[in-house]
BALOTI-701484 format. One record per residue: residue number from 1; x negated, y, z negated of N, C-alpha, C, CB in turn. Coordinates in nm, 2 decimals. Glycine has a CB too. Example, Ala and Ser with C-alpha at 12.3 -4.5 7.8 and 13.67 -1.06 7.14 Angstrom:
2
+-----+--------+--------+--------+--------+--------+--------+--------+--------+--------+--------+--------+--------+
:   i :     nx :     ny :     nz :    cax :    cay :    caz :     cx :     cy :     cz :    cbx :    cby :    cbz :
+-----+--------+--------+--------+--------+--------+--------+--------+--------+--------+--------+--------+--------+
:   1 :  -1.32 :  -0.57 :  -0.78 :  -1.23 :  -0.45 :  -0.78 :  -1.32 :  -0.33 :  -0.78 :  -1.13 :  -0.45 :  -0.90 :
:   2 :  -1.28 :  -0.22 :  -0.71 :  -1.37 :  -0.11 :  -0.71 :  -1.29 :   0.00 :  -0.79 :  -1.41 :  -0.06 :  -0.57 :
+-----+--------+--------+--------+--------+--------+--------+--------+--------+--------+--------+--------+--------+
***
This chain:
139
+-----+--------+--------+--------+--------+--------+--------+--------+--------+--------+--------+--------+--------+
:   i :     nx :     ny :     nz :    cax :    cay :    caz :     cx :     cy :     cz :    cbx :    cby :    cbz :
+-----+--------+--------+--------+--------+--------+--------+--------+--------+--------+--------+--------+--------+
:   1 :  -0.08 :  -0.12 :   0.00 :   0.00 :   0.00 :   0.00 :  -0.09 :   0.12 :   0.00 :   0.09 :   0.00 :  -0.12 :
:   2 :  -0.06 :   0.21 :   0.09 :  -0.15 :   0.33 :   0.10 :  -0.08 :   0.44 :   0.03 :  -0.16 :   0.37 :   0.25 :
:   3 :  -0.16 :   0.52 :  -0.04 :  -0.11 :   0.63 :  -0.12 :  -0.06 :   0.74 :  -0.02 :  -0.22 :   0.69 :  -0.21 :
:   4 :   0.05 :   0.79 :  -0.06 :   0.11 :   0.90 :   0.03 :   0.05 :   1.03 :  -0.01 :   0.27 :   0.91 :   0.01 :
:   5 :   0.03 :   1.11 :   0.08 :  -0.03 :   1.24 :   0.06 :   0.07 :   1.34 :   0.04 :  -0.12 :   1.28 :   0.18 :
:   6 :   0.06 :   1.41 :  -0.06 :   0.15 :   1.52 :  -0.08 :   0.09 :   1.65 :  -0.03 :   0.19 :   1.54 :  -0.23 :
:   7 :   0.17 :   1.73 :   0.02 :   0.11 :   1.86 :   0.08 :   0.06 :   1.94 :  -0.04 :   0.21 :   1.93 :   0.17 :
:   8 :  -0.04 :   2.01 :  -0.01 :  -0.10 :   2.10 :  -0.11 :  -0.02 :   2.23 :  -0.13 :  -0.25 :   2.12 :  -0.08 :
:   9 :   0.06 :   2.26 :  -0.03 :   0.14 :   2.38 :  -0.04 :   0.26 :   2.36 :  -0.13 :   0.18 :   2.43 :   0.10 :
:  10 :   0.28 :   2.46 :  -0.21 :   0.40 :   2.46 :  -0.29 :   0.51 :   2.54 :  -0.22 :   0.38 :   2.51 :  -0.43 :
:  11 :   0.63 :   2.50 :  -0.23 :   0.74 :   2.58 :  -0.17 :   0.77 :   2.69 :  -0.26 :   0.86 :   2.49 :  -0.15 :
:  12 :   0.74 :   2.81 :  -0.21 :   0.77 :   2.93 :  -0.29 :   0.88 :   3.01 :  -0.22 :   0.64 :   3.02 :  -0.30 :
:  13 :   0.95 :   3.09 :  -0.30 :   1.06 :   3.17 :  -0.23 :   1.01 :   3.27 :  -0.13 :   1.14 :   3.24 :  -0.34 :
:  14 :   1.09 :   3.30 :  -0.04 :   1.05 :   3.40 :   0.07 :   1.07 :   3.54 :   0.00 :   1.14 :   3.38 :   0.20 :
:  15 :   0.96 :   3.61 :   0.01 :   0.97 :   3.74 :  -0.05 :   0.99 :   3.85 :   0.05 :   0.84 :   3.77 :  -0.13 :
:  16 :   0.98 :   3.82 :   0.18 :   1.00 :   3.92 :   0.28 :   1.15 :   3.94 :   0.31 :   0.93 :   3.88 :   0.41 :
:  17 :   1.19 :   4.06 :   0.33 :   1.32 :   4.09 :   0.37 :   1.33 :   4.09 :   0.52 :   1.37 :   4.23 :   0.31 :
:  18 :   1.43 :   4.02 :   0.58 :   1.45 :   4.01 :   0.72 :   1.52 :   4.14 :   0.76 :   1.53 :   3.88 :   0.76 :
:  19 :   1.45 :   4.22 :   0.84 :   1.50 :   4.35 :   0.88 :   1.59 :   4.35 :   1.00 :   1.39 :   4.45 :   0.90 :
:  20 :   1.58 :   4.25 :   1.08 :   1.66 :   4.24 :   1.21 :   1.81 :   4.25 :   1.19 :   1.62 :   4.11 :   1.28 :
:  21 :   1.87 :   4.18 :   1.10 :   2.01 :   4.19 :   1.08 :   2.05 :   4.33 :   1.03 :   2.07 :   4.09 :   0.98 :
:  22 :   1.97 :   4.39 :   0.94 :   2.00 :   4.52 :   0.89 :   1.99 :   4.63 :   1.01 :   1.90 :   4.56 :   0.78 :
:  23 :   1.90 :   4.61 :   1.09 :   1.88 :   4.71 :   1.21 :   2.00 :   4.69 :   1.30 :   1.75 :   4.69 :   1.28 :
:  24 :   2.04 :   4.56 :   1.33 :   2.15 :   4.53 :   1.42 :   2.28 :   4.60 :   1.36 :   2.17 :   4.38 :   1.43 :
:  25 :   2.31 :   4.58 :   1.24 :   2.43 :   4.64 :   1.18 :   2.43 :   4.79 :   1.18 :   2.45 :   4.59 :   1.03 :
:  26 :   2.31 :   4.85 :   1.15 :   2.30 :   4.99 :   1.15 :   2.32 :   5.05 :   1.29 :   2.17 :   5.04 :   1.09 :
:  27 :   2.27 :   4.99 :   1.39 :   2.28 :   5.03 :   1.53 :   2.43 :   5.02 :   1.58 :   2.19 :   4.96 :   1.62 :
:  28 :   2.49 :   4.92 :   1.54 :   2.64 :   4.90 :   1.57 :   2.72 :   5.01 :   1.51 :   2.69 :   4.76 :   1.53 :
:  29 :   2.69 :   5.04 :   1.38 :   2.76 :   5.15 :   1.31 :   2.73 :   5.28 :   1.38 :   2.72 :   5.15 :   1.16 :
:  30 :   2.61 :   5.31 :   1.42 :   2.57 :   5.43 :   1.48 :   2.65 :   5.45 :   1.61 :   2.42 :   5.44 :   1.51 :
:  31 :   2.66 :   5.34 :   1.69 :   2.73 :   5.35 :   1.82 :   2.88 :   5.37 :   1.79 :   2.72 :   5.22 :   1.90 :
:  32 :   2.94 :   5.31 :   1.69 :   3.08 :   5.33 :   1.66 :   3.10 :   5.48 :   1.62 :   3.12 :   5.24 :   1.54 :
:  33 :   3.02 :   5.54 :   1.54 :   3.03 :   5.68 :   1.50 :   3.01 :   5.77 :   1.62 :   2.93 :   5.71 :   1.39 :
:  34 :   2.92 :   5.74 :   1.71 :   2.90 :   5.82 :   1.83 :   3.02 :   5.82 :   1.92 :   2.77 :   5.78 :   1.90 :
:  35 :   3.08 :   5.71 :   1.93 :   3.20 :   5.69 :   2.02 :   3.32 :   5.76 :   1.96 :   3.23 :   5.55 :   2.05 :
:  36 :   3.34 :   5.75 :   1.83 :   3.46 :   5.80 :   1.76 :   3.46 :   5.95 :   1.73 :   3.48 :   5.73 :   1.63 :
:  37 :   3.34 :   6.01 :   1.72 :   3.33 :   6.15 :   1.68 :   3.40 :   6.25 :   1.78 :   3.18 :   6.19 :   1.68 :
:  38 :   3.39 :   6.24 :   1.91 :   3.47 :   6.33 :   2.00 :   3.62 :   6.32 :   1.98 :   3.44 :   6.30 :   2.14 :
:  39 :   3.67 :   6.20 :   1.95 :   3.81 :   6.19 :   1.93 :   3.85 :   6.25 :   1.80 :   3.85 :   6.04 :   1.92 :
:  40 :   3.77 :   6.24 :   1.69 :   3.80 :   6.30 :   1.57 :   3.80 :   6.45 :   1.57 :   3.71 :   6.25 :   1.46 :
:  41 :   3.70 :   6.51 :   1.65 :   3.69 :   6.65 :   1.66 :   3.81 :   6.71 :   1.74 :   3.56 :   6.69 :   1.72 :
:  42 :   3.85 :   6.64 :   1.84 :   3.96 :   6.68 :   1.93 :   4.09 :   6.68 :   1.85 :   3.97 :   6.59 :   2.05 :
:  43 :   4.11 :   6.59 :   1.76 :   4.23 :   6.58 :   1.68 :   4.24 :   6.69 :   1.57 :   4.24 :   6.45 :   1.61 :
:  44 :   4.13 :   6.75 :   1.54 :   4.13 :   6.86 :   1.43 :   4.18 :   6.99 :   1.49 :   3.99 :   6.88 :   1.38 :
:  45 :   4.17 :   7.01 :   1.62 :   4.22 :   7.13 :   1.68 :   4.36 :   7.11 :   1.72 :   4.13 :   7.18 :   1.80 :
:  46 :   4.46 :   7.16 :   1.65 :   4.60 :   7.14 :   1.68 :   4.66 :   7.24 :   1.78 :   4.68 :   7.14 :   1.55 :
:  47 :   4.69 :   7.19 :   1.90 :   4.74 :   7.28 :   2.00 :   4.87 :   7.21 :   2.06 :   4.64 :   7.31 :   2.11 :
:  48 :   4.98 :   7.28 :   2.06 :   5.10 :   7.22 :   2.12 :   5.11 :   7.27 :   2.26 :   5.23 :   7.26 :   2.03 :
:  49 :   5.07 :   7.18 :   2.35 :   5.06 :   7.22 :   2.50 :   5.20 :   7.22 :   2.56 :   4.97 :   7.12 :   2.57 :
:  50 :   5.22 :   7.31 :   2.66 :   5.35 :   7.31 :   2.73 :   5.35 :   7.19 :   2.83 :   5.37 :   7.44 :   2.81 :
:  51 :   5.46 :   7.15 :   2.88 :   5.47 :   7.03 :   2.96 :   5.49 :   7.07 :   3.11 :   5.59 :   6.94 :   2.92 :
:  52 :   5.44 :   6.98 :   3.20 :   5.45 :   7.00 :   3.34 :   5.46 :   6.87 :   3.41 :   5.34 :   7.09 :   3.40 :
:  53 :   5.53 :   6.85 :   3.52 :   5.54 :   6.72 :   3.58 :   5.43 :   6.70 :   3.68 :   5.68 :   6.71 :   3.65 :
:  54 :   5.37 :   6.81 :   3.73 :   5.26 :   6.79 :   3.83 :   5.12 :   6.80 :   3.78 :   5.28 :   6.90 :   3.94 :
:  55 :   5.10 :   6.79 :   3.65 :   4.97 :   6.80 :   3.59 :   4.89 :   6.67 :   3.61 :   4.98 :   6.83 :   3.44 :
:  56 :   4.76 :   6.68 :   3.63 :   4.67 :   6.56 :   3.64 :   4.54 :   6.59 :   3.58 :   4.66 :   6.52 :   3.79 :
:  57 :   4.45 :   6.49 :   3.57 :   4.32 :   6.50 :   3.50 :   4.23 :   6.58 :   3.60 :   4.26 :   6.37 :   3.47 :
:  58 :   4.14 :   6.67 :   3.54 :   4.04 :   6.74 :   3.61 :   3.93 :   6.65 :   3.65 :   3.99 :   6.86 :   3.53 :
:  59 :   3.88 :   6.65 :   3.77 :   3.77 :   6.55 :   3.81 :   3.64 :   6.58 :   3.75 :   3.76 :   6.55 :   3.96 :
:  60 :   3.60 :   6.71 :   3.73 :   3.47 :   6.75 :   3.67 :   3.49 :   6.76 :   3.52 :   3.42 :   6.88 :   3.74 :
:  61 :   3.37 :   6.77 :   3.46 :   3.38 :   6.79 :   3.31 :   3.39 :   6.94 :   3.29 :   3.25 :   6.73 :   3.24 :
:  62 :   3.51 :   6.98 :   3.25 :   3.53 :   7.13 :   3.25 :   3.49 :   7.19 :   3.11 :   3.68 :   7.16 :   3.27 :
:  63 :   3.48 :   7.32 :   3.11 :   3.46 :   7.40 :   2.99 :   3.60 :   7.42 :   2.94 :   3.38 :   7.53 :   3.01 :
:  64 :   3.63 :   7.38 :   2.82 :   3.77 :   7.39 :   2.76 :   3.78 :   7.51 :   2.67 :   3.81 :   7.26 :   2.69 :
:  65 :   3.87 :   7.60 :   2.70 :   3.89 :   7.72 :   2.61 :   4.03 :   7.69 :   2.55 :   3.89 :   7.86 :   2.69 :
:  66 :   4.03 :   7.67 :   2.42 :   4.15 :   7.64 :   2.35 :   4.20 :   7.76 :   2.27 :   4.13 :   7.52 :   2.25 :
:  67 :   4.32 :   7.80 :   2.29 :   4.38 :   7.91 :   2.22 :   4.49 :   7.86 :   2.13 :   4.44 :   8.02 :   2.33 :
:  68 :   4.48 :   7.89 :   2.00 :   4.58 :   7.84 :   1.91 :   4.67 :   7.96 :   1.88 :   4.51 :   7.80 :   1.77 :
:  69 :   4.79 :   7.92 :   1.83 :   4.89 :   8.02 :   1.81 :   4.86 :   8.12 :   1.70 :   5.03 :   7.96 :   1.78 :
:  70 :   4.77 :   8.08 :   1.61 :   4.73 :   8.17 :   1.50 :   4.62 :   8.26 :   1.54 :   4.68 :   8.09 :   1.38 :
:  71 :   4.57 :   8.26 :   1.67 :   4.47 :   8.35 :   1.72 :   4.33 :   8.30 :   1.73 :   4.47 :   8.47 :   1.63 :
:  72 :   4.31 :   8.17 :   1.68 :   4.17 :   8.12 :   1.69 :   4.14 :   8.08 :   1.83 :   4.16 :   8.00 :   1.60 :
:  73 :   4.02 :   8.10 :   1.87 :   3.97 :   8.06 :   2.01 :   3.86 :   7.96 :   1.99 :   3.92 :   8.18 :   2.09 :
:  74 :   3.86 :   7.85 :   2.06 :   3.76 :   7.74 :   2.06 :   3.71 :   7.73 :   2.20 :   3.81 :   7.61 :   2.00 :
:  75 :   3.58 :   7.73 :   2.22 :   3.52 :   7.70 :   2.35 :   3.44 :   7.57 :   2.34 :   3.42 :   7.82 :   2.40 :
:  76 :   3.49 :   7.47 :   2.41 :   3.43 :   7.33 :   2.39 :   3.42 :   7.29 :   2.25 :   3.29 :   7.33 :   2.46 :
:  77 :   3.53 :   7.30 :   2.18 :   3.55 :   7.26 :   2.04 :   3.47 :   7.34 :   1.94 :   3.51 :   7.11 :   2.02 :
:  78 :   3.42 :   7.45 :   1.98 :   3.34 :   7.54 :   1.89 :   3.41 :   7.67 :   1.87 :   3.19 :   7.57 :   1.95 :
:  79 :   3.44 :   7.70 :   1.74 :   3.52 :   7.82 :   1.71 :   3.43 :   7.94 :   1.75 :   3.55 :   7.83 :   1.56 :
:  80 :   3.50 :   8.03 :   1.83 :   3.43 :   8.15 :   1.88 :   3.52 :   8.27 :   1.86 :   3.39 :   8.14 :   2.03 :
:  81 :   3.46 :   8.38 :   1.81 :   3.54 :   8.51 :   1.80 :   3.58 :   8.56 :   1.94 :   3.47 :   8.62 :   1.72 :
:  82 :   3.69 :   8.63 :   1.95 :   3.73 :   8.68 :   2.08 :   3.63 :   8.77 :   2.14 :   3.87 :   8.75 :   2.07 :
:  83 :   3.56 :   8.84 :   2.06 :   3.46 :   8.94 :   2.11 :   3.34 :   8.87 :   2.17 :   3.41 :   9.03 :   2.00 :
:  84 :   3.31 :   8.74 :   2.13 :   3.19 :   8.67 :   2.19 :   3.23 :   8.56 :   2.29 :   3.12 :   8.61 :   2.07 :
:  85 :   3.36 :   8.55 :   2.32 :   3.40 :   8.45 :   2.41 :   3.33 :   8.46 :   2.55 :   3.55 :   8.45 :   2.43 :
:  86 :   3.32 :   8.58 :   2.60 :   3.26 :   8.60 :   2.73 :   3.12 :   8.56 :   2.73 :   3.28 :   8.75 :   2.78 :
:  87 :   3.04 :   8.60 :   2.63 :   2.90 :   8.56 :   2.63 :   2.88 :   8.41 :   2.61 :   2.83 :   8.63 :   2.51 :
:  88 :   2.97 :   8.35 :   2.54 :   2.97 :   8.20 :   2.52 :   3.00 :   8.13 :   2.66 :   3.07 :   8.15 :   2.42 :
:  89 :   3.10 :   8.18 :   2.73 :   3.12 :   8.13 :   2.87 :   3.01 :   8.15 :   2.96 :   3.25 :   8.19 :   2.92 :
:  90 :   2.95 :   8.27 :   2.95 :   2.83 :   8.30 :   3.04 :   2.72 :   8.20 :   3.01 :   2.78 :   8.44 :   3.01 :
:  91 :   2.69 :   8.17 :   2.89 :   2.59 :   8.07 :   2.85 :   2.62 :   7.94 :   2.91 :   2.57 :   8.07 :   2.70 :
:  92 :   2.74 :   7.89 :   2.90 :   2.78 :   7.76 :   2.94 :   2.78 :   7.75 :   3.10 :   2.92 :   7.72 :   2.89 :
:  93 :   2.81 :   7.86 :   3.16 :   2.82 :   7.86 :   3.31 :   2.68 :   7.88 :   3.37 :   2.91 :   7.97 :   3.36 :
:  94 :   2.58 :   7.92 :   3.29 :   2.45 :   7.94 :   3.35 :   2.39 :   7.81 :   3.40 :   2.36 :   8.00 :   3.24 :
:  95 :   2.41 :   7.70 :   3.34 :   2.36 :   7.57 :   3.38 :   2.43 :   7.52 :   3.51 :   2.36 :   7.47 :   3.27 :
:  96 :   2.56 :   7.54 :   3.52 :   2.63 :   7.50 :   3.63 :   2.75 :   7.60 :   3.66 :   2.69 :   7.35 :   3.61 :
:  97 :   2.72 :   7.69 :   3.76 :   2.82 :   7.80 :   3.78 :   2.95 :   7.74 :   3.85 :   2.76 :   7.90 :   3.88 :
:  98 :   2.94 :   7.63 :   3.91 :   3.06 :   7.57 :   3.97 :   3.15 :   7.49 :   3.87 :   3.02 :   7.48 :   4.09 :
:  99 :   3.11 :   7.49 :   3.75 :   3.18 :   7.41 :   3.65 :   3.32 :   7.47 :   3.62 :   3.10 :   7.40 :   3.52 :
: 100 :   3.42 :   7.39 :   3.63 :   3.56 :   7.44 :   3.61 :   3.58 :   7.48 :   3.46 :   3.66 :   7.34 :   3.65 :
: 101 :   3.68 :   7.58 :   3.44 :   3.72 :   7.62 :   3.31 :   3.87 :   7.59 :   3.30 :   3.70 :   7.78 :   3.29 :
: 102 :   3.90 :   7.52 :   3.19 :   4.04 :   7.48 :   3.16 :   4.09 :   7.55 :   3.03 :   4.06 :   7.32 :   3.15 :
: 103 :   4.20 :   7.62 :   3.04 :   4.26 :   7.69 :   2.93 :   4.36 :   7.59 :   2.87 :   4.32 :   7.82 :   2.97 :
: 104 :   4.35 :   7.57 :   2.74 :   4.45 :   7.49 :   2.66 :   4.51 :   7.59 :   2.56 :   4.38 :   7.37 :   2.59 :
: 105 :   4.62 :   7.64 :   2.60 :   4.69 :   7.74 :   2.51 :   4.82 :   7.68 :   2.45 :   4.73 :   7.87 :   2.59 :
: 106 :   4.83 :   7.70 :   2.32 :   4.96 :   7.66 :   2.25 :   5.07 :   7.72 :   2.32 :   4.95 :   7.69 :   2.10 :
: 107 :   5.19 :   7.65 :   2.34 :   5.30 :   7.71 :   2.41 :   5.36 :   7.83 :   2.34 :   5.40 :   7.60 :   2.43 :
: 108 :   5.33 :   7.85 :   2.21 :   5.38 :   7.97 :   2.14 :   5.28 :   8.08 :   2.14 :   5.41 :   7.93 :   2.00 :
: 109 :   5.16 :   8.07 :   2.21 :   5.06 :   8.17 :   2.22 :   5.12 :   8.28 :   2.32 :   4.93 :   8.11 :   2.28 :
: 110 :   5.08 :   8.40 :   2.28 :   5.13 :   8.52 :   2.36 :   5.06 :   8.51 :   2.50 :   5.09 :   8.65 :   2.30 :
: 111 :   5.14 :   8.54 :   2.60 :   5.09 :   8.53 :   2.74 :   4.97 :   8.62 :   2.76 :   5.20 :   8.56 :   2.84 :
: 112 :   4.97 :   8.73 :   2.69 :   4.86 :   8.83 :   2.71 :   4.72 :   8.77 :   2.67 :   4.89 :   8.95 :   2.62 :
: 113 :   4.72 :   8.68 :   2.57 :   4.59 :   8.62 :   2.53 :   4.55 :   8.53 :   2.64 :   4.61 :   8.54 :   2.40 :
: 114 :   4.64 :   8.45 :   2.71 :   4.60 :   8.36 :   2.82 :   4.55 :   8.45 :   2.94 :   4.72 :   8.28 :   2.86 :
: 115 :   4.62 :   8.56 :   2.97 :   4.57 :   8.64 :   3.08 :   4.44 :   8.70 :   3.05 :   4.68 :   8.75 :   3.10 :
: 116 :   4.41 :   8.74 :   2.92 :   4.28 :   8.79 :   2.89 :   4.17 :   8.69 :   2.91 :   4.28 :   8.83 :   2.74 :
: 117 :   4.19 :   8.56 :   2.88 :   4.09 :   8.46 :   2.91 :   4.07 :   8.44 :   3.06 :   4.13 :   8.32 :   2.84 :
: 118 :   4.18 :   8.45 :   3.13 :   4.18 :   8.44 :   3.28 :   4.10 :   8.56 :   3.34 :   4.32 :   8.43 :   3.34 :
: 119 :   4.11 :   8.68 :   3.28 :   4.04 :   8.79 :   3.33 :   3.89 :   8.78 :   3.30 :   4.09 :   8.92 :   3.25 :
: 120 :   3.85 :   8.72 :   3.19 :   3.71 :   8.70 :   3.16 :   3.66 :   8.60 :   3.26 :   3.69 :   8.64 :   3.01 :
: 121 :   3.73 :   8.49 :   3.29 :   3.69 :   8.39 :   3.38 :   3.67 :   8.45 :   3.52 :   3.79 :   8.27 :   3.39 :
: 122 :   3.76 :   8.54 :   3.56 :   3.75 :   8.61 :   3.69 :   3.62 :   8.70 :   3.69 :   3.87 :   8.69 :   3.72 :
: 123 :   3.59 :   8.77 :   3.59 :   3.47 :   8.85 :   3.58 :   3.35 :   8.77 :   3.59 :   3.47 :   8.93 :   3.45 :
: 124 :   3.35 :   8.65 :   3.54 :   3.23 :   8.56 :   3.55 :   3.23 :   8.47 :   3.68 :   3.23 :   8.47 :   3.43 :
: 125 :   3.32 :   8.50 :   3.77 :   3.32 :   8.43 :   3.90 :   3.34 :   8.28 :   3.88 :   3.20 :   8.46 :   3.98 :
: 126 :   3.43 :   8.24 :   3.80 :   3.45 :   8.10 :   3.78 :   3.52 :   8.05 :   3.91 :   3.54 :   8.07 :   3.65 :
: 127 :   3.47 :   7.94 :   3.96 :   3.52 :   7.88 :   4.09 :   3.65 :   7.81 :   4.07 :   3.42 :   7.78 :   4.15 :
: 128 :   3.67 :   7.74 :   3.96 :   3.79 :   7.67 :   3.94 :   3.84 :   7.70 :   3.80 :   3.77 :   7.51 :   3.95 :
: 129 :   3.97 :   7.74 :   3.79 :   4.03 :   7.78 :   3.66 :   4.16 :   7.70 :   3.66 :   4.05 :   7.93 :   3.65 :
: 130 :   4.19 :   7.64 :   3.54 :   4.31 :   7.56 :   3.53 :   4.37 :   7.58 :   3.39 :   4.29 :   7.41 :   3.55 :
: 131 :   4.50 :   7.54 :   3.38 :   4.57 :   7.55 :   3.25 :   4.61 :   7.41 :   3.22 :   4.69 :   7.65 :   3.25 :
: 132 :   4.58 :   7.36 :   3.10 :   4.61 :   7.23 :   3.06 :   4.75 :   7.22 :   3.01 :   4.51 :   7.18 :   2.95 :
: 133 :   4.82 :   7.11 :   3.05 :   4.96 :   7.09 :   3.01 :   4.98 :   6.94 :   2.97 :   5.06 :   7.13 :   3.12 :
: 134 :   5.08 :   6.91 :   2.90 :   5.12 :   6.77 :   2.87 :   5.23 :   6.73 :   2.97 :   5.17 :   6.76 :   2.73 :
: 135 :   5.22 :   6.60 :   3.01 :   5.32 :   6.54 :   3.10 :   5.44 :   6.51 :   3.01 :   5.26 :   6.42 :   3.17 :
: 136 :   5.56 :   6.51 :   3.07 :   5.68 :   6.47 :   2.99 :   5.66 :   6.32 :   2.96 :   5.81 :   6.50 :   3.07 :
: 137 :   5.72 :   6.28 :   2.85 :   5.71 :   6.14 :   2.81 :   5.77 :   6.04 :   2.90 :   5.77 :   6.13 :   2.67 :
: 138 :   5.87 :   6.08 :   2.98 :   5.94 :   5.99 :   3.07 :   5.87 :   5.96 :   3.20 :   6.08 :   6.04 :   3.10 :
: 139 :   5.77 :   6.04 :   3.24 :   5.70 :   6.02 :   3.37 :   5.57 :   5.95 :   3.36 :   5.68 :   6.16 :   3.43 :
+-----+--------+--------+--------+--------+--------+--------+--------+--------+--------+--------+--------+--------+
***
């Protein structure tokens, strides 16, 4: 009978932390937050849009000017005072002058405020100007 050899290594607990699952989970969470953030920001700005039957999606990525009934103005989800709206639009149009501008005005907003935004867009030679509306629920 031959003696069996026992290994000289003792089984010791693993003291290293496996980082791969931790990195995987953190990257998945990062992607989820990156995807959800635009939806959350858009929901914070409450605008009651008027309805139209002929409205459709804009093909380009437009600059969105949101007018709330309480007087607040948002340019691409950024609150902007009325006095600085023209300079903000100028900055955004500098990179792409052909970029369309879409006005999202609450249906209870005074027409004069919408016309004022349209005047600013005309002074800045905006090529495409639109007004955002909601489609009726039945169409």
